[in-house]
N, C-alpha and C positions, 0 to 999 in steps of 0.2 A: 480746555487747557491742553497745551502741546506737551508731548513727551516723546522720548526716543523709543523706537520699537526694538526690543531685544527678544528674539524668538529662540525657543528651545524645542527640539523635536521630542515628543513624549508618546509612548505607546498608550493607546486608549485606556487599557486596564490600569495604567499608572496615573491617570488623571485624578485630581483631587477637587473637592468642592472649594470654590473660591478662585479657581484658575479661569483664564479667558483664552479661548481657542481663536486664533487669528487666521490659521490656514489649515486645510485638510490635505490628505494624501490622494484625493480625487477631486474632480470638478464639483464646485458648489452646485452647479445645475443638476447634478446627478443625485442630490440630496434635498431634503425639505428645509434645510437650514438657510438663514439669510446670509448673503455675502458679507455683511458687516461683521460677522463673527458670532461665536457661541459662548455666552457666559455660562459657566458651570455653577449652577445654584443648588443642584441636588444630584443624587445618584441617578435619577431618571434621565438627566441630561447625558450622563456618561453612558447609560444603557442605550439610549437612542443613537449616540455617536458610534457605539460598537457595532451597530447593524450596517454601517456604511464604511467605516474606516478601520485600518489597522493601526495607524499612528496619525497624530495631528501636530500642529505647531502652536505652542503656547506663548502668548505675549507676557513675558516675565515682569514687565513694568506695570502691568494692569491687574488689579485684584478686584474680585467681585464679592459683594456682601451677600451671603446666602439669605434667601427669604425666610427660612426658618431652620432650626437645627433639629435634625432627626437622626436616629440611629442608622448606621449604614451597614448593609450586608457586605459579604466578601465580594470583591470585584468579579465581574463576569468576563469570560474570554472574549477577546475581540474576534469578529468574524471577517473572513475574507469573502468579499462579495461573490467571487467566482466559485467558492466552495460553500455555497448555501443551497440546501435541498430545494429543487424546483419542480421535480416531477417524479412519478412512480413508473418505473419501466416494467413492461410486461413482454414476455417472449412473443415475437412475431413470426418465428420459424420453428418448426419441430426439430427435434434432435437429428432425425434422418435428413431433413431438408438442409440443415446447416452444416452437416458433417463435411461435405466436399469443400465448401467455402472456408470452413474453419481450418481444414487441412492446408489449403492453399495459403491462407493468411499466416499460418504457423511457418510454412516454408519461407514465406516472404520475410518475416521478421527474423527468423533464424539466419537466413542468408545475410541479411544486413548486419546482424550482430557479429557474425564471423568476420565480415569485411571490416567492420568498425574496430574490432580488437586488433586485427592485423595491421590496419593503418596506424592506430595509436602506438602500437609497439614499434613501428617504424618512424615514429615522431611526425606522422602526418595528421592533419586535422580531418574533420568530416563535414559533410554537407548537411545543414539543418533540414533542407527540403527532402533529402533522402531519408532522414530520420522520420519525418512526417509521413512520407509515402510508405515506410515500413510499418509504422505503428497504427495508422488509420484502419487498414483492413482488419487488424486484430480487434480494435475497439468496435468497429462495425459488427463484427461477428459476435462479440460479447453483448452488444446491445440488442442484437436479434435473438440471441439464445444465451441464457446465463451459464449453462454448463458445457456446451459442446466444445468450445476452444480449450477449456480446462481439461476435458477428457483427452483431446488430441495431444495436448502438451504432456499429460501424464504418461501417454504411450510412446512419446518420442524422446524421453529423457535418456539419450544414449551419448550425447556429446559430453566432453569434459565439463567439470563443474563451472569453470570460468565462462564457458559458452552457454550452459543451461541457465545460469543464474540470471542474466539480464532478461531473457524471455520470461522466466518464471516470475520475477519481481514486477516486470511490466504488466504481465497478465493479472497478477494479484491486485496491483494498484488500480488498474482499469475496472476490475470486477468490484472492488470496494467502492470506487466512485459511482458505478452503476447502482450498487446497493444503496448508497447514500442519497441517490436522486440528483446528483450534480448534472449540469448540462453537458452536452457532448464535448464541447471544446475543453471544459474542465477535466472530463474523463481522459481526453487525449493528452492533456498536460500531465496528469498523474501517471499515465502509461509511459510517457517519455521519461519522466523523473524516475520511475521504477526501473526502466531499462538502463538508465545512466547512473544509478545509485553508486556503483563501485567502479565507475569508468576510470577513476584515478589510479586504480590498481595496476592499470596497464603501464604506468610510469615507474613502478617500484622495481627494485632489483630482483633478478631472476631467483636468487637464493631465498628471498622472502616469499615470492609467488609460488614457488615449487616445493616449499617445505612441506613434507608429509608428516606433520605432527604439530603440536603446540609451538608457538613462537617463543623465543627467549626474550628477555627484557629489551635488548637493543633492537631486535627485529620487530618487536611490538611497537616501539617508538617509530620505526620506519613505516610500519603498516598504517599507523594512524595518519600518516601524511597523505593517505589516499584521498582524504576529504579536500585538503588544500589543492592537491594535484587535480582532482576532479573539477573544482571550480576554475582552475586555470585552463583546463581543456574546454570548458563551456565558454570561457572568455574568448579563446582563440577561434572557436566555431561561431561566435556571435550569438550564443543562446541567451536571450534576455528574459525568457518566460519565468515569472516569479515563482510559480509552483515547482518547476524543474529545479531551479537554483536552490530553493528552500529545502527540497528533498535531498539533494546532494550535500548541502551544507550541514544539515542537522539530523540526518537519519541515525546518528550514533548518540544524540543527546537523549537524556532520560528524564522522565517527569519529575523525579525527586532531585534533579540537579547532579546526578552522579555520572553523567555521560561526558562525551568529548565532541568537539575540541574546545568549546567555550563554557561548559558546565551550565548551560541554560536549564531552567526549571519551569514546570507548569506551562502556562500559556505564553510564556516568553518564547517557547519553541513554536514556530509557525505551525498552523494546522496541517499543512502538507507534510511538514517534517515529522509531526506526531504520527501521522498515518504511515509515513515511510519507515519509522522506527519499528512499528508492529510488523509490517510486511517483511522488512529486512531480517528481523529475528525469526519470524515464522519460517521463511524460506531457508535460512541458514540451518535451523534445527532439523528440518524435515528432508533436506537434500542429502544425497549420497556424497560422501567425502572420501578421499583416499585413505585417511587415517582413522576414521570412525564410522560406525554404522549410523544411519539416520534414525531420528526419533520418528515414530509414526505421526502422521498429520494430526490425528486425534489428540495424541499426547502433547504435540507442539501447541495446539490451541489451548489445552488445559494448563500448560506451563505459563503461557502468556496471560491467561486469565488469572493465574495465581499472582502475577506481577502487576495487576491493575492497581492504579493509584499510587504505585511505587515506581515501576519502570515506565509504565504507559498510562495514559489517561483512561480512567475506568469506563467512561461512556463510549469511547472509541473501541476499546477492547470488546465490549458487549456487542457493538455493531459489527465488528469484524467476525466474531463468533457466529452471529446470525448470517453474515455474508457467506462464509465458507461452509457452514453447517457443522453439526456435531461430528459427523463423519464426512470429511471433505472429499470431493470428487477425486478419484484415483486411490483412495485408501483401501488397503487390503484388510479384510475382516474375516472372522470366523463366525459362522452361523450356528444357531442352536442345534442344528442337525449334524454339525461336525464338518459341513462343507466349507470350503474356502471361496470367498467371493471378492469382487472389487466393486467399489461404489462408482456408478456411472453418472447418475443424476440425483439432484436433491428433490425432495418433496417439500416445498416451502411450508405447507400446513402441517407436516408430520416430520420434523427434523430427525427423529430417531428411526424413521422408516424410509430410507432413500430407495432408488432403483439400483439394483446390483446385477452384475453378471456373475453367475455361479461358475467357478473354474475347476472345481474338483468334486469327487465323490466324498461321502463321509469319512472314508479311510484315507483321505488326502491324495488319492491318485488323480492326476489331471484328467479332465474330460477332453474328449476329442474336439467338441465344440462347446463354447460357453452357452449358458442358459440365462436369458434375461428375465429377471423377476422384479416386479414392483412390490415392495414389502407392504404397501398399503392395500393394494388391490390384488390379493392372492386368491387363487382359485384352486380347487382340487383338494386332495387329502393331506398334502404336506404343508405344514405351517412353518415358515422361516422367519426368524428375527436375528438381529445382530447380537452375538454373545460377547465378543471382544474384538479389539483391533489387533492386527498382527504387524510385526516389523516387515519391511520390504524383503522379499525373497524367502519368507517363511515356508517351510516344507518343500523348498526347491521350486516354488511356484512363482513365476514372473508373468504378470498379465501381458507384458510386451511380447512374450514368446507365444501367446495363445490368441491374442486379439490383434487385428490389424485395423487401424482407423480408415 
């Protein structure tokens, strides 16, 4: 029997039993489904589609009679094929081996970021190939060593906030992609998206950008436009990467629907955007700002954890905490001995006992040379454990003035 084909695009998690899927958002040959179409007769059909597609096209003129009626659980999130865990990364270089390469990679991406901001403020666009050339050395370093680039970045935070933020967010996004086991190309996309999260800020009025304090209502409306401006910048540069665009478009959306610009909720926020929201918030809280002191990285993680399943997807928050550690690299801490130290590397099997560089004596007087201590493998008569985290600059101690990468 002939009928007119009337299609409607539907996100996979919005599919219902009885619908007939006539097209996918990917090639049929990349899936186990027949090209003739997929009748949705049960929740199992929806679950299978979610492993391959973000959205599908439904033939609205064709209905399917389910084989049997069964209670249906809550819909599962659609998966982006590029953001599916595929491997477990292990360090292939020691901290000391990676340090010079991480330092060079940091300078490369920092130089690009400065040039990018300058070009955009002059209403010039940027070269996508230059972005790729800047980001890949950082990703390569992070894939070889989970901690070294983060350590270098923590010691080089001397540029203004607008210049530090792209590198910091790009690094965090790449580190999270590594932790999740995404393939290298996906990690590169996340790094690019992190670096470009706030690229639209370059197009906002100077009085908004340079305001040393909270924005008033009118300025806040202007500031929100950075999402729209960011997407326009990506359009001009010809950036079509779905993860990059998702991150720029949705990093201010919140899991409970309270975010902006579209008030998306739950898994209606793309996975890359849900990741970006966590990274954006963590970096904003823990970074130095002209008008307020930073929250310690440890407390930033705790505050984000407190917002799980409200502001952010709970499972992703737990993975992010596992990624950065209880005491993230670069955190200033006080030991039970009274000494001040900075976290240098994580011990994945003992998250509460990272490797630290001791910077002061128990009376808080700076040491001439830092003392590297692995809190797991301690020898000698002095036992050291982390007592509490400290705000940056506590007791006048700044690791950047004592340690050189």
